[in-house]
ROPA-258751 format. One record per residue: x, y, z of N, C-alpha, C, O in turn; residue in three letters; residue number from 0. Coordinates in Angstrom, 3 decimals. Example, Ala and Ser with C-alpha at 12.3 -4.5 7.8 and 13.67 -1.06 7.14 Angstrom:
# ROPA-258751
13.190 | -5.690 | 7.800 | 12.300 | -4.500 | 7.800 | 13.200 | -3.300 | 7.800 | 14.236 | -3.319 | 8.465 | ala | 0;
12.850 | -2.250 | 7.080 | 13.670 | -1.060 | 7.140 | 12.900 | 0.030 | 7.870 | 13.409 | 1.138 | 8.039 | ser | 1;
# end
This chain:
# ROPA-258751
104.129 | 114.102 | 111.671 | 103.969 | 112.804 | 111.154 | 105.330 | 112.162 | 110.468 | 106.129 | 112.788 | 109.772 | unk | 0;
105.393 | 111.003 | 110.768 | 106.673 | 110.189 | 109.979 | 105.915 | 109.136 | 109.257 | 104.978 | 108.476 | 109.706 | unk | 1;
106.520 | 109.061 | 107.917 | 106.018 | 107.736 | 107.102 | 107.171 | 106.914 | 107.068 | 108.286 | 107.295 | 106.712 | unk | 2;
106.866 | 105.760 | 107.453 | 108.054 | 104.598 | 107.344 | 107.678 | 103.542 | 106.365 | 106.540 | 103.082 | 106.270 | unk | 3;
108.746 | 103.169 | 105.607 | 108.647 | 101.964 | 104.874 | 108.867 | 100.845 | 105.699 | 109.891 | 100.806 | 106.380 | unk | 4;
107.932 | 99.804 | 105.736 | 108.057 | 98.755 | 106.776 | 108.172 | 97.442 | 105.982 | 107.900 | 97.423 | 104.782 | unk | 5;
108.507 | 96.527 | 106.537 | 108.718 | 95.047 | 105.896 | 108.508 | 93.971 | 106.996 | 109.156 | 94.042 | 108.041 | unk | 6;
107.593 | 92.953 | 106.771 | 107.400 | 91.923 | 107.793 | 108.385 | 90.801 | 107.651 | 109.211 | 90.857 | 106.741 | unk | 7;
108.363 | 89.825 | 108.447 | 109.152 | 88.649 | 108.308 | 109.016 | 87.856 | 107.174 | 109.895 | 87.066 | 106.830 | unk | 8;
107.869 | 88.030 | 106.510 | 107.598 | 87.318 | 105.178 | 108.041 | 88.124 | 103.953 | 107.788 | 87.686 | 102.831 | unk | 9;
108.666 | 89.240 | 104.113 | 109.233 | 90.066 | 103.170 | 108.098 | 90.822 | 102.547 | 108.354 | 91.261 | 101.425 | unk | 10;
106.857 | 91.084 | 103.036 | 105.889 | 91.937 | 102.443 | 106.385 | 93.436 | 102.802 | 106.756 | 93.755 | 103.931 | unk | 11;
106.346 | 94.214 | 101.821 | 106.717 | 95.741 | 102.040 | 105.403 | 96.583 | 102.117 | 104.497 | 96.408 | 101.302 | unk | 12;
105.336 | 97.404 | 103.019 | 104.186 | 98.325 | 102.953 | 104.657 | 99.685 | 103.811 | 105.701 | 99.720 | 104.463 | unk | 13;
103.864 | 100.621 | 103.719 | 104.124 | 101.899 | 104.472 | 103.009 | 102.076 | 105.545 | 101.930 | 101.485 | 105.579 | unk | 14;
103.481 | 102.999 | 106.404 | 102.511 | 103.383 | 107.466 | 103.005 | 104.700 | 108.114 | 104.189 | 105.030 | 108.052 | unk | 15;
102.054 | 105.446 | 108.740 | 102.443 | 106.837 | 109.449 | 102.372 | 106.569 | 110.794 | 101.694 | 105.672 | 111.295 | unk | 16;
103.229 | 107.522 | 111.507 | 103.374 | 107.400 | 112.946 | 103.502 | 108.885 | 113.383 | 103.826 | 109.754 | 112.574 | unk | 17;
103.240 | 109.146 | 114.673 | 103.277 | 110.583 | 115.019 | 104.790 | 110.721 | 115.413 | 105.284 | 111.833 | 115.227 | unk | 18;
105.569 | 109.757 | 115.921 | 106.945 | 109.939 | 116.353 | 107.465 | 108.621 | 116.014 | 106.765 | 107.656 | 115.710 | unk | 19;
108.854 | 108.642 | 116.091 | 109.701 | 107.460 | 115.977 | 109.526 | 106.670 | 117.215 | 109.633 | 105.453 | 117.067 | unk | 20;
109.284 | 107.100 | 118.375 | 109.125 | 106.331 | 119.500 | 107.737 | 105.785 | 119.412 | 107.514 | 104.701 | 119.952 | unk | 21;
106.643 | 106.509 | 118.700 | 105.305 | 106.068 | 118.647 | 105.488 | 104.619 | 117.915 | 104.986 | 103.616 | 118.420 | unk | 22;
106.223 | 104.563 | 116.714 | 106.361 | 103.355 | 116.074 | 106.977 | 102.237 | 116.945 | 106.525 | 101.093 | 116.893 | unk | 23;
108.007 | 102.571 | 117.742 | 108.770 | 101.671 | 118.406 | 107.615 | 100.976 | 119.574 | 107.557 | 99.772 | 119.824 | unk | 24;
106.922 | 101.818 | 120.070 | 105.987 | 101.391 | 121.163 | 104.988 | 100.657 | 120.631 | 104.614 | 99.650 | 121.233 | unk | 25;
104.363 | 101.055 | 119.356 | 103.338 | 100.280 | 118.792 | 103.774 | 98.834 | 118.210 | 103.025 | 97.860 | 118.273 | unk | 26;
104.874 | 98.806 | 117.723 | 105.619 | 97.553 | 117.359 | 105.844 | 96.704 | 118.346 | 105.585 | 95.513 | 118.172 | unk | 27;
106.336 | 97.135 | 119.489 | 106.711 | 96.220 | 120.672 | 105.471 | 95.640 | 121.167 | 105.499 | 94.519 | 121.676 | unk | 28;
104.350 | 96.316 | 121.064 | 102.973 | 95.896 | 121.700 | 102.302 | 94.996 | 120.628 | 101.231 | 94.462 | 120.917 | unk | 29;
102.859 | 94.795 | 119.415 | 102.151 | 94.016 | 118.442 | 101.134 | 94.596 | 117.646 | 100.379 | 93.908 | 116.959 | unk | 30;
101.068 | 96.064 | 117.719 | 99.946 | 96.710 | 117.102 | 100.257 | 97.032 | 115.599 | 99.333 | 97.362 | 114.855 | unk | 31;
101.510 | 96.944 | 115.156 | 101.843 | 97.192 | 113.859 | 101.725 | 95.767 | 113.195 | 102.445 | 94.876 | 113.645 | unk | 32;
100.905 | 95.507 | 112.206 | 100.861 | 94.132 | 111.445 | 100.980 | 94.354 | 109.956 | 100.767 | 95.442 | 109.422 | unk | 33;
101.332 | 93.264 | 109.325 | 101.379 | 93.386 | 107.952 | 100.153 | 93.256 | 107.224 | 99.443 | 92.277 | 107.454 | unk | 34;
99.801 | 94.128 | 106.360 | 98.226 | 94.062 | 105.781 | 98.194 | 92.819 | 104.911 | 97.099 | 92.366 | 104.577 | unk | 35;
99.224 | 92.286 | 104.554 | 99.206 | 91.106 | 103.617 | 98.890 | 89.564 | 104.418 | 98.000 | 88.770 | 104.112 | unk | 36;
99.799 | 89.433 | 105.408 | 99.833 | 88.244 | 106.067 | 99.559 | 88.400 | 107.393 | 99.449 | 87.350 | 108.025 | unk | 37;
99.396 | 89.594 | 108.086 | 98.892 | 89.870 | 109.376 | 100.124 | 89.547 | 110.542 | 99.949 | 89.445 | 111.757 | unk | 38;
101.372 | 89.423 | 109.820 | 102.362 | 89.069 | 110.852 | 102.573 | 90.614 | 111.735 | 102.384 | 91.748 | 111.295 | unk | 39;
102.984 | 90.236 | 112.987 | 103.321 | 91.377 | 113.804 | 104.899 | 91.586 | 113.951 | 105.328 | 92.463 | 114.701 | unk | 40;
105.727 | 90.782 | 113.239 | 107.192 | 90.987 | 113.086 | 107.509 | 91.832 | 112.127 | 108.004 | 91.429 | 111.074 | unk | 41;
107.302 | 92.913 | 112.328 | 107.569 | 94.077 | 111.431 | 108.852 | 94.940 | 111.838 | 109.235 | 95.197 | 112.979 | unk | 42;
109.407 | 95.312 | 110.650 | 110.708 | 96.202 | 110.992 | 110.648 | 97.219 | 110.019 | 110.049 | 97.028 | 108.961 | unk | 43;
111.318 | 98.482 | 110.328 | 111.518 | 99.533 | 109.297 | 112.345 | 98.930 | 108.335 | 113.236 | 98.151 | 108.672 | unk | 44;
112.087 | 99.275 | 106.983 | 112.865 | 99.138 | 105.828 | 113.869 | 100.188 | 105.634 | 113.772 | 101.277 | 106.199 | unk | 45;
114.902 | 99.860 | 104.788 | 115.780 | 101.007 | 104.423 | 114.914 | 102.054 | 103.501 | 114.058 | 101.747 | 102.671 | unk | 46;
115.381 | 103.432 | 103.879 | 114.676 | 104.434 | 103.075 | 115.629 | 105.384 | 102.763 | 116.631 | 105.523 | 103.464 | unk | 47;
115.403 | 106.090 | 101.723 | 116.288 | 107.209 | 101.226 | 115.604 | 108.522 | 101.964 | 114.410 | 108.804 | 101.872 | unk | 48;
116.426 | 109.149 | 102.591 | 115.815 | 110.318 | 103.226 | 115.319 | 111.527 | 102.227 | 115.902 | 111.721 | 101.160 | unk | 49;
114.351 | 112.217 | 102.593 | 113.986 | 113.454 | 101.780 | 114.816 | 114.567 | 102.108 | 114.431 | 115.309 | 103.012 | unk | 50;
115.983 | 114.827 | 101.473 | 116.785 | 115.877 | 101.818 | 116.665 | 117.009 | 100.666 | 116.482 | 116.713 | 99.486 | unk | 51;
116.785 | 118.310 | 101.128 | 116.644 | 119.276 | 100.083 | 118.050 | 119.641 | 99.562 | 119.051 | 119.695 | 100.277 | unk | 52;
118.009 | 119.905 | 98.145 | 119.282 | 120.108 | 97.452 | 119.789 | 121.588 | 97.895 | 119.036 | 122.557 | 97.987 | unk | 53;
121.039 | 121.605 | 98.128 | 121.613 | 122.881 | 98.140 | 122.534 | 123.365 | 97.065 | 123.028 | 124.490 | 97.151 | unk | 54;
122.785 | 122.590 | 96.078 | 123.554 | 122.916 | 94.988 | 122.952 | 123.789 | 94.050 | 123.651 | 124.260 | 93.151 | unk | 55;
121.690 | 124.083 | 94.142 | 120.994 | 125.024 | 93.223 | 120.765 | 126.342 | 93.584 | 120.042 | 127.123 | 92.965 | unk | 56;
121.461 | 126.605 | 94.708 | 121.573 | 128.005 | 95.083 | 120.356 | 128.246 | 95.924 | 119.484 | 127.397 | 96.112 | unk | 57;
120.356 | 129.599 | 96.475 | 119.086 | 129.936 | 97.314 | 117.877 | 130.175 | 96.488 | 117.981 | 130.683 | 95.372 | unk | 58;
116.627 | 129.796 | 97.039 | 115.578 | 129.971 | 96.415 | 114.954 | 131.498 | 96.637 | 115.139 | 132.138 | 97.672 | unk | 59;
114.262 | 131.929 | 95.615 | 113.747 | 133.272 | 95.915 | 112.693 | 132.942 | 96.862 | 112.055 | 131.889 | 96.848 | unk | 60;
112.528 | 134.015 | 97.785 | 111.403 | 133.908 | 98.819 | 110.011 | 133.885 | 98.157 | 109.697 | 134.587 | 97.196 | unk | 61;
109.234 | 133.019 | 98.768 | 107.857 | 132.934 | 98.366 | 106.972 | 134.240 | 98.442 | 106.923 | 134.846 | 99.512 | unk | 62;
106.349 | 134.645 | 97.464 | 105.418 | 135.726 | 97.868 | 104.559 | 135.700 | 99.094 | 104.077 | 134.611 | 99.406 | unk | 63;
104.330 | 136.627 | 99.746 | 103.533 | 136.594 | 100.929 | 102.142 | 136.311 | 100.624 | 101.525 | 136.957 | 99.778 | unk | 64;
101.592 | 135.280 | 101.351 | 100.149 | 134.871 | 100.993 | 99.309 | 135.716 | 101.873 | 99.676 | 136.151 | 102.965 | unk | 65;
98.129 | 135.922 | 101.308 | 97.066 | 136.498 | 102.105 | 96.708 | 135.616 | 103.416 | 96.719 | 134.388 | 103.321 | unk | 66;
96.414 | 136.209 | 104.557 | 96.103 | 135.356 | 105.572 | 94.865 | 134.537 | 105.255 | 93.874 | 135.076 | 104.761 | unk | 67;
94.912 | 133.190 | 105.543 | 93.746 | 132.328 | 105.228 | 93.340 | 131.680 | 106.538 | 93.968 | 131.778 | 107.593 | unk | 68;
92.179 | 130.984 | 106.340 | 91.773 | 130.030 | 107.489 | 92.797 | 129.093 | 107.887 | 93.658 | 128.665 | 107.118 | unk | 69;
92.682 | 128.779 | 109.124 | 93.680 | 127.735 | 109.842 | 93.608 | 126.503 | 108.939 | 92.527 | 126.385 | 108.362 | unk | 70;
94.554 | 125.527 | 108.681 | 94.584 | 124.514 | 107.891 | 93.707 | 123.381 | 108.699 | 93.842 | 123.255 | 109.916 | unk | 71;
92.889 | 122.647 | 108.017 | 92.003 | 121.734 | 108.676 | 92.887 | 120.638 | 109.224 | 93.944 | 120.269 | 108.712 | unk | 72;
92.306 | 120.136 | 110.377 | 93.175 | 119.094 | 111.041 | 93.181 | 118.009 | 110.199 | 92.252 | 117.823 | 109.413 | unk | 73;
94.368 | 117.082 | 110.295 | 94.367 | 115.914 | 109.272 | 93.368 | 114.827 | 109.701 | 93.176 | 114.491 | 110.869 | unk | 74;
92.723 | 114.290 | 108.562 | 91.758 | 113.317 | 108.799 | 92.457 | 112.050 | 109.194 | 93.547 | 111.740 | 108.712 | unk | 75;
91.854 | 111.363 | 110.030 | 92.226 | 110.000 | 110.552 | 92.468 | 109.185 | 109.506 | 91.767 | 109.308 | 108.502 | unk | 76;
93.514 | 108.198 | 109.553 | 93.846 | 107.319 | 108.416 | 93.201 | 105.981 | 108.802 | 93.478 | 105.537 | 109.916 | unk | 77;
92.516 | 105.409 | 108.144 | 91.847 | 104.072 | 108.352 | 92.954 | 103.122 | 108.031 | 93.538 | 103.098 | 106.948 | unk | 78;
93.206 | 102.332 | 109.059 | 94.219 | 101.247 | 108.889 | 93.529 | 99.845 | 108.370 | 94.212 | 98.928 | 107.913 | unk | 79;
92.147 | 99.787 | 108.490 | 91.522 | 98.697 | 108.108 | 90.098 | 99.147 | 107.502 | 89.376 | 99.890 | 108.167 | unk | 80;
89.778 | 98.771 | 106.463 | 88.478 | 99.097 | 105.874 | 87.290 | 98.483 | 106.802 | 87.525 | 97.627 | 107.656 | unk | 81;
86.138 | 98.945 | 106.580 | 85.012 | 98.322 | 107.271 | 84.713 | 96.845 | 106.777 | 84.280 | 96.009 | 107.570 | unk | 82;
84.935 | 96.575 | 105.563 | 84.881 | 95.180 | 105.188 | 85.841 | 94.264 | 105.793 | 85.563 | 93.106 | 106.104 | unk | 83;
87.101 | 94.873 | 105.968 | 87.948 | 93.905 | 106.545 | 87.748 | 93.728 | 107.986 | 88.090 | 92.683 | 108.538 | unk | 84;
87.199 | 94.721 | 108.631 | 86.869 | 94.721 | 110.111 | 85.866 | 93.553 | 110.130 | 86.086 | 92.532 | 110.781 | unk | 85;
84.790 | 93.734 | 109.415 | 83.573 | 92.778 | 109.345 | 84.015 | 91.378 | 109.164 | 83.501 | 90.482 | 109.834 | unk | 86;
85.001 | 91.129 | 108.236 | 85.550 | 89.892 | 107.935 | 86.258 | 89.282 | 109.024 | 86.142 | 88.081 | 109.267 | unk | 87;
87.139 | 90.216 | 109.830 | 87.914 | 89.540 | 111.029 | 86.962 | 89.274 | 112.057 | 87.159 | 88.317 | 112.806 | unk | 88;
85.834 | 90.081 | 112.206 | 84.924 | 89.643 | 113.290 | 84.286 | 88.318 | 113.057 | 84.052 | 87.549 | 113.989 | unk | 89;
83.987 | 88.034 | 111.740 | 83.203 | 86.822 | 111.358 | 84.205 | 85.742 | 111.666 | 83.776 | 84.737 | 112.232 | unk | 90;
85.470 | 85.816 | 111.371 | 86.493 | 84.748 | 111.443 | 86.617 | 84.492 | 112.950 | 86.640 | 83.349 | 113.409 | unk | 91;
86.693 | 85.552 | 113.672 | 86.843 | 85.491 | 115.185 | 85.734 | 84.768 | 115.779 | 85.947 | 84.031 | 116.743 | unk | 92;
84.459 | 84.922 | 115.250 | 83.301 | 84.350 | 115.762 | 83.133 | 82.900 | 115.328 | 82.612 | 82.060 | 116.062 | unk | 93;
83.582 | 82.648 | 114.139 | 83.650 | 81.323 | 113.637 | 84.696 | 80.430 | 114.659 | 84.333 | 79.356 | 115.139 | unk | 94;
85.905 | 80.963 | 114.897 | 86.741 | 80.183 | 115.901 | 86.139 | 80.025 | 117.196 | 86.232 | 78.950 | 117.789 | unk | 95;
85.516 | 81.034 | 117.696 | 84.840 | 80.865 | 119.146 | 83.926 | 79.797 | 119.053 | 83.933 | 78.895 | 119.891 | unk | 96;
83.032 | 79.826 | 117.975 | 82.016 | 78.770 | 117.798 | 82.523 | 77.316 | 117.730 | 81.903 | 76.414 | 118.293 | unk | 97;
83.715 | 77.087 | 116.998 | 84.298 | 75.840 | 117.072 | 84.881 | 75.463 | 118.335 | 84.810 | 74.318 | 118.783 | unk | 98;
85.527 | 76.542 | 118.977 | 86.064 | 76.085 | 120.308 | 85.088 | 75.695 | 121.476 | 85.384 | 74.976 | 122.430 | unk | 99;
83.698 | 76.378 | 121.204 | 82.560 | 76.049 | 122.151 | 81.888 | 74.853 | 121.906 | 81.393 | 74.197 | 122.823 | unk | 100;
81.827 | 74.479 | 120.577 | 80.968 | 73.191 | 120.219 | 81.698 | 72.023 | 119.930 | 81.105 | 70.947 | 119.854 | unk | 101;
83.030 | 72.111 | 119.744 | 83.750 | 70.832 | 119.130 | 84.841 | 70.519 | 120.286 | 85.115 | 71.374 | 121.128 | unk | 102;
85.442 | 69.248 | 120.273 | 86.397 | 68.806 | 121.048 | 87.765 | 68.956 | 120.387 | 88.035 | 68.403 | 119.321 | unk | 103;
88.578 | 69.693 | 121.032 | 90.010 | 69.865 | 120.492 | 91.001 | 68.555 | 120.755 | 91.422 | 68.221 | 121.863 | unk | 104;
91.269 | 67.914 | 119.549 | 92.084 | 66.808 | 119.588 | 93.525 | 67.024 | 119.139 | 94.267 | 66.051 | 119.003 | unk | 105;
93.913 | 68.173 | 118.923 | 95.301 | 68.741 | 118.677 | 95.854 | 67.925 | 117.457 | 95.250 | 67.846 | 116.388 | unk | 106;
97.108 | 67.302 | 117.728 | 97.735 | 66.725 | 116.404 | 97.132 | 65.421 | 116.312 | 97.621 | 64.747 | 115.405 | unk | 107;
96.202 | 64.848 | 116.984 | 95.552 | 63.536 | 116.600 | 94.504 | 63.866 | 115.674 | 93.709 | 62.944 | 115.488 | unk | 108;
94.279 | 64.956 | 115.026 | 93.096 | 65.298 | 114.289 | 92.771 | 64.158 | 113.266 | 91.689 | 63.571 | 113.276 | unk | 109;
93.756 | 63.890 | 112.405 | 93.648 | 62.927 | 111.249 | 93.269 | 61.614 | 111.877 | 92.304 | 60.985 | 111.443 | unk | 110;
94.085 | 61.125 | 113.006 | 93.767 | 59.770 | 113.548 | 92.273 | 59.746 | 114.063 | 91.589 | 58.724 | 114.000 | unk | 111;
91.848 | 60.857 | 114.542 | 90.345 | 60.822 | 115.247 | 89.393 | 60.934 | 114.259 | 88.327 | 60.332 | 114.394 | unk | 112;
89.641 | 61.711 | 113.138 | 88.764 | 61.888 | 112.099 | 88.419 | 60.642 | 111.354 | 87.308 | 60.241 | 111.006 | unk | 113;
89.574 | 60.123 | 111.184 | 89.497 | 58.421 | 110.419 | 88.751 | 57.672 | 111.219 | 87.722 | 57.244 | 110.696 | unk | 114;
89.000 | 57.298 | 112.633 | 88.209 | 56.625 | 113.618 | 86.656 | 56.979 | 113.426 | 85.825 | 56.094 | 113.222 | unk | 115;
86.305 | 58.426 | 113.512 | 85.000 | 58.744 | 113.310 | 84.370 | 58.206 | 112.002 | 83.267 | 57.662 | 111.948 | unk | 116;
85.131 | 58.403 | 111.039 | 84.717 | 58.119 | 109.561 | 84.401 | 56.568 | 109.598 | 83.324 | 56.196 | 109.131 | unk | 117;
85.132 | 55.807 | 110.036 | 85.113 | 54.308 | 109.928 | 84.240 | 53.707 | 111.029 | 84.075 | 52.490 | 111.118 | unk | 118;
83.636 | 54.665 | 111.940 | 82.816 | 54.058 | 113.024 | 83.401 | 53.441 | 114.076 | 82.713 | 52.704 | 114.782 | unk | 119;
84.547 | 53.610 | 114.308 | 85.402 | 52.965 | 115.433 | 85.195 | 53.799 | 116.618 | 85.499 | 53.342 | 117.720 | unk | 120;
84.719 | 54.952 | 116.503 | 84.517 | 55.812 | 117.724 | 83.272 | 56.487 | 117.673 | 82.742 | 56.522 | 116.562 | unk | 121;
82.583 | 57.122 | 118.771 | 81.463 | 57.922 | 118.559 | 81.486 | 59.168 | 117.640 | 82.438 | 59.947 | 117.661 | unk | 122;
80.453 | 59.329 | 116.862 | 80.602 | 60.539 | 116.063 | 80.471 | 61.999 | 116.801 | 79.587 | 62.157 | 117.643 | unk | 123;
81.199 | 62.857 | 116.529 | 81.194 | 64.098 | 117.380 | 81.979 | 65.209 | 116.598 | 82.714 | 64.872 | 115.669 | unk | 124;
81.862 | 66.315 | 116.895 | 82.687 | 67.470 | 116.291 | 83.886 | 67.538 | 116.882 | 83.946 | 67.500 | 118.111 | unk | 125;
85.096 | 67.655 | 116.061 | 86.337 | 67.817 | 116.493 | 87.161 | 68.896 | 115.725 | 86.955 | 69.269 | 114.571 | unk | 126;
88.001 | 69.268 | 116.462 | 88.970 | 70.206 | 115.575 | 90.220 | 69.878 | 116.065 | 90.299 | 69.177 | 117.073 | unk | 127;
91.427 | 70.370 | 115.376 | 92.710 | 70.232 | 115.660 | 93.709 | 70.601 | 114.598 | 93.397 | 71.394 | 113.710 | unk | 128;
94.914 | 70.044 | 114.662 | 95.835 | 70.376 | 113.549 | 96.159 | 69.201 | 112.612 | 96.215 | 68.061 | 113.074 | unk | 129;
96.364 | 69.434 | 111.375 | 96.623 | 68.306 | 110.516 | 97.823 | 68.741 | 109.475 | 97.911 | 69.948 | 109.252 | unk | 130;
98.601 | 68.005 | 108.927 | 99.658 | 68.390 | 108.048 | 99.052 | 68.227 | 106.759 | 98.079 | 67.490 | 106.594 | unk | 131;
99.639 | 68.948 | 105.755 | 99.108 | 68.683 | 104.401 | 99.102 | 67.267 | 103.770 | 98.350 | 66.975 | 102.840 | unk | 132;
99.938 | 66.451 | 104.303 | 99.884 | 65.051 | 103.995 | 98.754 | 64.251 | 104.679 | 98.230 | 63.248 | 104.196 | unk | 133;
98.431 | 64.838 | 105.904 | 97.206 | 64.164 | 106.669 | 95.837 | 64.629 | 105.982 | 94.867 | 63.878 | 105.883 | unk | 134;
95.864 | 65.962 | 105.514 | 94.723 | 66.462 | 104.799 | 94.559 | 65.611 | 103.549 | 93.435 | 65.229 | 103.224 | unk | 135;
95.526 | 65.333 | 102.909 | 95.457 | 64.715 | 101.537 | 94.936 | 63.224 | 101.804 | 94.072 | 62.720 | 101.086 | unk | 136;
95.547 | 62.522 | 102.940 | 94.981 | 61.259 | 103.080 | 93.551 | 61.269 | 103.596 | 92.836 | 60.300 | 103.340 | unk | 137;
93.100 | 62.250 | 104.276 | 91.631 | 62.296 | 104.808 | 90.820 | 62.544 | 103.611 | 89.719 | 62.005 | 103.497 | unk | 138;
91.325 | 63.379 | 102.650 | 90.479 | 63.628 | 101.398 | 90.333 | 62.380 | 100.605 | 89.236 | 62.054 | 100.152 | unk | 139;
91.436 | 61.654 | 100.420 | 91.431 | 60.434 | 99.612 | 90.444 | 59.413 | 100.277 | 89.662 | 58.716 | 99.631 | unk | 140;
90.578 | 59.405 | 101.739 | 89.575 | 58.294 | 102.289 | 88.011 | 58.829 | 102.324 | 87.103 | 58.090 | 102.702 | unk | 141;
87.809 | 60.075 | 101.928 | 86.446 | 60.550 | 101.811 | 85.967 | 61.034 | 103.203 | 84.793 | 60.877 | 103.539 | unk | 142;
86.768 | 61.551 | 103.912 | 86.502 | 62.053 | 105.294 | 86.120 | 63.558 | 104.926 | 86.834 | 64.153 | 104.119 | unk | 143;
85.028 | 64.184 | 105.488 | 84.517 | 65.510 | 105.145 | 85.264 | 66.415 | 106.272 | 85.181 | 66.070 | 107.451 | unk | 144;
85.825 | 67.309 | 105.986 | 86.595 | 68.116 | 106.930 | 86.818 | 69.501 | 106.221 | 86.856 | 69.508 | 104.990 | unk | 145;
86.981 | 70.765 | 106.974 | 87.186 | 72.289 | 106.423 | 88.424 | 72.687 | 107.230 | 88.573 | 72.362 | 108.408 | unk | 146;
89.283 | 73.395 | 106.544 | 90.261 | 74.132 | 107.175 | 89.769 | 75.381 | 107.706 | 89.025 | 76.059 | 106.998 | unk | 147;
90.118 | 75.808 | 108.971 | 89.483 | 76.998 | 109.443 | 90.671 | 78.161 | 108.885 | 91.885 | 77.958 | 108.853 | unk | 148;
90.026 | 79.306 | 108.501 | 90.895 | 80.375 | 108.078 | 91.741 | 80.844 | 109.361 | 91.344 | 80.578 | 110.495 | unk | 149;
92.802 | 81.481 | 109.148 | 93.536 | 81.992 | 110.335 | 92.912 | 82.957 | 111.087 | 92.182 | 83.772 | 110.523 | unk | 150;
93.099 | 82.991 | 112.354 | 92.426 | 83.912 | 113.330 | 93.370 | 85.185 | 113.188 | 94.587 | 85.170 | 113.375 | unk | 151;
92.601 | 86.298 | 112.823 | 93.297 | 87.554 | 112.766 | 94.129 | 87.921 | 113.958 | 93.723 | 87.775 | 115.111 | unk | 152;
95.323 | 88.409 | 113.638 | 96.168 | 88.769 | 114.809 | 96.859 | 87.658 | 115.623 | 97.347 | 87.840 | 116.738 | unk | 153;
96.851 | 86.617 | 115.026 | 97.549 | 85.442 | 115.503 | 98.584 | 84.804 | 114.688 | 98.533 | 85.088 | 113.491 | unk | 154;
99.461 | 84.049 | 115.043 | 100.265 | 83.344 | 114.244 | 99.883 | 81.946 | 114.051 | 100.748 | 81.167 | 113.650 | unk | 155;
98.783 | 81.557 | 114.268 | 98.340 | 80.002 | 114.252 | 98.197 | 79.793 | 112.640 | 97.862 | 78.699 | 112.187 | unk | 156;
# end
C-alpha cells in the first residue's frame, strides 16, 4: 500500500492510500479520487518527503527471533466515506432528481422567469435554473421566494 499526500485544484490537502502508483493514476483518471472538502475530482499528488532509513547511525543489532505466531490479519478496508455522508449524498441526489422531474429548467433566465411569476405576468409553475449572486440578491429584495440547491455530489455544478 502507498500513502499519498494529495491536493485538489482548490488547494485542499488530504491523504489517501492506494495499492500501487498505477492504481492511483487509474482512479484519478477515471474521476474516482475526489477531495473530501469540496468534492473536486481535479486531484494531484502533493510533494512528499520520502521515508528513508538513516545509514549514518551504523548497523542495527539484529532483532531477537520471535516465536512463531499466527499470520497477520488481513488489513481492514478503509472507509472513504462515512455512512452519514453516503446518506446525505443520496438525499441530495434524490432532491436534484425530484426537481428535474417536477420543475421546468429555465437556465440562465431563472431570475427573469421568477420575477414574471412573482408579478403575475406569466403562469405560476415550478422552475429551476441558474442565478448569479446579484440576481439572487435582487430576487430576495423583490420578495421572491426561492431556494438554492446544494451541489450535486461528484459534479462540478
